[in-house]
C-alpha positions in Angstrom: 26.8 69.1 -30.5 29.5 66.7 -31.6 28.5 63.8 -33.8 30.6 60.7 -32.8 31.3 58.0 -35.5 32.9 54.6 -34.8 34.6 52.7 -37.5 36.1 49.1 -37.6 39.2 48.1 -39.7 41.7 45.4 -39.5 44.7 44.9 -36.9 47.7 46.2 -38.7 49.5 49.6 -39.3 48.1 49.6 -42.8 44.4 49.1 -41.7 44.2 50.9 -38.2 47.3 53.1 -38.4 46.1 54.9 -41.5 42.4 55.4 -40.3 43.5 56.4 -36.9 46.0 59.1 -38.3 43.4 60.4 -40.8 40.7 60.6 -38.0 43.0 62.7 -35.9 43.5 65.2 -38.9 39.7 65.2 -39.5 38.9 66.9 -36.3 40.7 70.2 -37.6 38.6 69.9 -40.8 35.3 69.0 -38.9 35.6 69.8 -35.4 31.9 68.8 -35.0 32.5 65.1 -36.0 34.8 62.8 -33.9 35.8 59.5 -35.5 37.1 56.7 -33.5 38.4 53.6 -35.1 38.5 50.0 -33.7 40.5 47.0 -35.1 40.0 43.3 -35.7 42.3 40.5 -36.6 43.0 39.9 -40.3 41.3 36.6 -40.1 38.2 38.3 -38.6 38.5 41.0 -41.4 37.8 38.0 -43.9 35.3 36.1 -41.9 33.2 38.1 -39.3 29.7 38.5 -40.7 28.9 42.1 -41.7 25.5 41.6 -40.4 26.9 42.0 -36.9 29.3 44.8 -37.8 26.8 47.2 -39.4 24.8 47.1 -36.1 27.8 48.3 -34.0 29.7 50.5 -36.3 29.1 53.6 -38.7 32.0 53.1 -41.0 33.5 49.7 -42.0 36.7 48.9 -43.9 35.8 45.7 -45.9 37.0 43.5 -48.6 35.5 44.1 -52.0 34.3 40.5 -52.5 31.8 41.0 -49.5 30.1 43.9 -51.4 27.4 41.9 -53.5 26.1 40.0 -50.4 26.2 43.2 -48.2 24.1 45.1 -50.8 21.7 42.3 -51.5 21.3 42.1 -47.9 20.7 45.7 -47.3 23.6 46.4 -44.9 25.3 49.2 -46.6 24.4 52.8 -47.4 25.0 53.8 -51.2 27.7 56.4 -51.8 26.7 57.6 -55.2 24.5 60.4 -53.7 23.8 63.6 -55.6 25.9 66.0 -53.5 28.9 63.9 -54.0 28.6 63.4 -57.8 31.8 65.3 -58.7 33.7 63.6 -56.0 32.8 60.3 -57.0 33.7 60.9 -60.6 37.0 62.2 -59.5 37.7 59.1 -57.5 36.6 57.0 -60.6 39.0 59.0 -62.9 42.0 58.5 -60.4 41.3 54.9 -59.4 44.3 52.3 -59.6 43.2 49.5 -61.7 39.7 48.2 -61.0 39.9 49.2 -57.3 37.2 51.8 -57.5 34.9 49.4 -59.8 35.2 46.7 -57.3 32.9 48.5 -54.8 30.3 48.8 -57.3 27.1 46.4 -57.5 23.8 46.7 -59.3 24.7 49.8 -60.9 25.6 51.7 -57.7 28.6 52.5 -55.7 28.9 51.0 -52.1 32.4 51.5 -51.2 35.3 53.7 -51.9 38.9 52.4 -52.6 40.7 53.8 -49.7 43.4 51.1 -50.0 44.6 49.4 -53.1 46.5 45.9 -53.4 47.0 42.9 -55.5 49.3 40.0 -55.4 52.8 41.3 -56.2 56.5 40.1 -55.9 58.8 41.2 -53.1 62.6 41.0 -52.5 65.5 41.7 -50.2 67.5 44.2 -52.2 70.6 43.8 -49.8 70.4 40.0 -50.7 69.4 40.1 -54.3 70.5 42.4 -56.9 67.8 41.7 -59.5 64.6 39.8 -58.7 63.5 37.0 -61.0 61.3 38.4 -63.9 59.8 35.0 -65.2 58.6 31.8 -63.5 61.4 29.9 -65.0 63.8 32.2 -63.1 61.6 32.1 -60.0 61.8 28.3 -59.8 65.6 28.4 -60.3 66.0 30.7 -57.3 63.5 28.5 -55.2 65.8 25.5 -55.9 68.5 27.3 -54.3 66.4 27.6 -51.1 66.0 31.4 -51.4 62.4 31.8 -52.1 59.2 32.0 -49.7 55.6 31.8 -50.8 52.6 31.7 -48.2 50.1 29.1 -49.5 47.7 28.7 -46.6 44.3 28.1 -48.3 43.0 31.6 -49.1 46.5 32.4 -50.4 47.0 29.2 -52.5 43.6 29.9 -54.0 44.6 33.4 -54.9 47.9 32.3 -56.4 46.1 29.8 -58.5 43.8 32.5 -59.8 46.7 34.8 -60.5 48.9 32.2 -62.1 46.0 31.0 -64.3 45.2 34.4 -65.5 48.8 35.0 -66.3 48.6 32.0 -68.5 45.7 33.3 -70.3 42.5 32.2 -68.5 40.4 34.3 -66.0 38.8 31.9 -63.6 35.1 31.5 -63.2 34.3 33.2 -66.6 32.5 30.3 -68.2 29.2 29.1 -66.6 29.9 26.0 -64.3 33.5 26.0 -65.0 36.2 27.2 -62.5 39.1 26.6 -65.0 39.6 24.5 -68.2 41.6 21.4 -67.5 44.8 22.4 -69.3 45.1 25.7 -67.7 44.5 24.2 -64.3 47.2 21.5 -64.7 49.6 24.1 -66.0 49.1 26.5 -63.0 49.2 23.6 -60.5 52.4 22.3 -61.9 54.1 25.7 -61.4 52.7 26.0 -57.9 53.6 22.4 -56.9 57.1 22.9 -58.0 57.3 26.2 -56.0 55.8 24.6 -52.8 58.3 21.8 -53.1 61.3 24.3 -52.7 59.9 26.8 -50.1 60.1 26.2 -46.4 57.6 23.7 -44.9 56.1 26.3 -42.8 54.9 28.4 -45.8 51.8 26.0 -46.1 50.4 27.7 -43.1 51.6 31.2 -43.5 49.8 34.5 -44.7 51.4 37.3 -46.4 52.2 39.1 -43.4 54.0 36.0 -41.9 55.9 35.5 -45.1 57.1 39.1 -45.2 58.1 38.9 -41.7 60.2 36.0 -42.4 61.7 37.6 -45.5 62.4 40.7 -43.6 64.3 38.9 -40.9 66.3 36.2 -42.7 69.8 36.0 -43.8 69.2 33.8 -46.7 65.7 34.0 -47.8 65.6 36.7 -50.6 62.4 36.7 -52.6 58.6 36.0 -52.7 56.9 35.7 -56.2 53.2 36.1 -54.8 51.8 37.9 -51.9 49.5 40.7 -51.1 51.9 43.6 -50.7 52.3 45.7 -47.7 53.9 49.1 -48.3 55.0 49.1 -44.6 57.7 46.5 -45.2 59.4 48.9 -47.7 59.5 51.7 -45.3 62.6 52.4 -43.1 62.5 51.1 -39.6 59.3 48.9 -40.0 61.5 45.6 -39.7 65.0 44.7 -39.4 65.4 44.9 -43.2 63.4 46.7 -46.0 61.6 44.8 -48.7 61.3 46.1 -52.2 58.0 45.4 -54.0 57.9 44.8 -57.8 55.6 43.4 -60.5 54.7 39.7 -60.4 56.7 37.2 -62.4 55.9 37.7 -66.3 53.8 35.0 -68.0 52.0 34.8 -71.4 50.1 37.9 -70.5 53.0 39.8 -69.1 52.3 40.9 -65.6 48.5 41.0 -66.0 46.2 38.7 -64.1 47.3 39.3 -60.5 44.3 38.8 -58.0 43.0 42.1 -57.0 42.8 42.7 -53.4 42.6 46.0 -51.2 40.1 47.4 -49.0 37.4 50.0 -49.1 35.6 52.2 -46.7 31.9 51.7 -46.6 28.9 53.1 -44.4 26.4 51.1 -42.4 22.9 51.4 -43.7 21.8 51.2 -39.9 24.1 54.2 -39.0 22.3 57.0 -37.1 24.7 59.5 -38.9 24.8 58.4 -42.4 25.4 61.8 -43.9 28.3 62.6 -41.6 29.9 59.0 -42.3 29.5 59.4 -46.0 31.4 62.8 -45.6 34.2 61.2 -43.7 34.5 58.3 -46.4 34.9 60.7 -49.3 37.3 62.9 -47.4 39.6 60.0 -46.4 39.6 58.7 -49.9 40.6 62.1 -51.4 44.0 62.5 -53.1 45.4 65.0 -50.6 44.4 62.8 -47.5 45.6 59.6 -49.2 49.0 61.0 -49.9 49.3 62.8 -46.6 47.7 61.7 -43.3 46.5 58.2 -44.6 50.0 57.3 -46.0 51.9 58.7 -43.0 49.8 56.7 -40.7 50.9 53.3 -42.5 48.1 53.3 -45.1 48.4 51.9 -48.6 46.3 54.4 -50.6 43.9 53.7 -53.2 44.2 57.0 -54.9 46.4 57.4 -57.9 47.6 60.9 -56.7 49.6 58.9 -54.0 50.7 56.2 -56.3 52.3 58.9 -58.7 53.7 61.2 -55.7 57.4 61.6 -55.4 57.4 61.4 -51.5 55.5 58.1 -50.9 57.6 56.4 -53.5 60.9 57.8 -52.2 59.9 56.6 -48.6 59.0 53.1 -49.8 61.8 52.0 -52.2 59.3 52.8 -55.2 56.5 50.5 -53.8 53.9 52.2 -55.9 55.8 52.8 -59.1 57.3 49.2 -58.8 53.9 47.5 -58.8 51.6 49.8 -60.8 51.7 47.7 -63.9 50.6 44.6 -61.7 47.7 46.6 -60.2 46.5 48.1 -63.5 46.3 44.5 -65.0 44.8 42.9 -61.8 42.0 40.3 -62.1 38.6 41.0 -60.5 36.8 38.2 -58.9 33.1 37.5 -59.7 30.6 39.9 -58.5 28.2 37.4 -56.9 26.4 37.4 -53.6 27.7 33.9 -52.6 31.0 34.2 -54.1 32.6 34.2 -50.4 31.0 30.8 -49.8 32.7 29.4 -53.0 36.1 31.0 -52.1 35.9 29.5 -48.6 34.8 26.1 -49.6 37.4 25.4 -52.3 40.5 27.3 -50.8 41.5 24.4 -48.6 41.2 22.1 -51.7 43.8 24.1 -53.5 46.3 23.9 -50.8 45.8 20.1 -50.7 46.2 19.8 -54.4 49.5 22.0 -54.4 50.8 19.7 -51.6 50.2 16.5 -53.7 47.2 15.4 -51.6 44.7 15.7 -54.4 44.8 14.9 -58.0 44.1 17.5 -60.9 40.9 15.7 -62.0 39.5 15.5 -58.4 40.3 19.1 -57.9 38.8 20.2 -61.1 35.6 18.3 -60.4 35.1 19.9 -57.0 36.1 23.3 -58.1 33.4 23.0 -60.9 30.8 21.9 -58.4 31.4 24.7 -56.3 31.2 27.3 -59.1 27.9 25.9 -60.3 26.6 25.7 -56.8 27.6 29.1 -55.5 27.7 31.3 -58.4 24.6 30.2 -60.3 22.2 30.1 -57.4 
């Protein structure tokens, strides 16, 4: 009898194509298990309540900041079960940066880092010989009208954390304090200057929209901060290929980029938890990540794929070119109500960058949100 599993991921080649391709290959490995994947929009990926999803799906591709809430609400099945002890240790040892750790909570593992990402820089190699390496160089290029940067609320918020961390302060590490006033002011000054010189439409763009604009433009040549998508570095995906590189260097070099990525988790309500866990480990393994998963459009979370010659040759060295940024990425607080904090303050950051809110008002509201959501 065939066990049928259903998974939910997000609507993009990286999210859906990767899992669909892997599921097809899995039939040869486990002919008794059929995995079908469905997709939802990127916005729904960030916003749709997991309480609804775990009732309908066995497997879920989720964003790691959702893990603490999901765990404390009893929505996910733990993956650190005895029969997978050696596989789990292997994944931990071959993680890219803190990707594997980001799916841990209360001492247990609740997701596997099937996808790894952070904010990185990207440029058009046919329009720009060498990308900027520092924020001074970035702003110089922006004044020439050649830079894009997505700063819709969640991306503006992400960039603020990245720039602040690069300047030397990891956000929300002191009780009741989002960022110290000096760091906040310095980071905002950089981002305000950047926003002043990029196209007006960037205020409403997400990383995919920014990458699309960059790939289609005849003049725009560089973006300093967006969540990288290896698809844009592959031949034939868009009119022009994009090359991904490390973020602009700051006081801490290229450390401090906001960690993103996605992981595969298993619903605690699944009728086939054992089979779902088996697939999760299989799709997160090195050979599958480097093979079927990458071939389907995925952005692997396993270091074997990041170090492999074929994926790098196929993607203009996407993985080698951004590895240092990933290894030094910043991990957001592991709190059950963190997402409420992020959602509540992200629009404020965009307003402040656009000059619609002063630094002191923004700091007060950021600190209030930090005290409200991270300490209750």
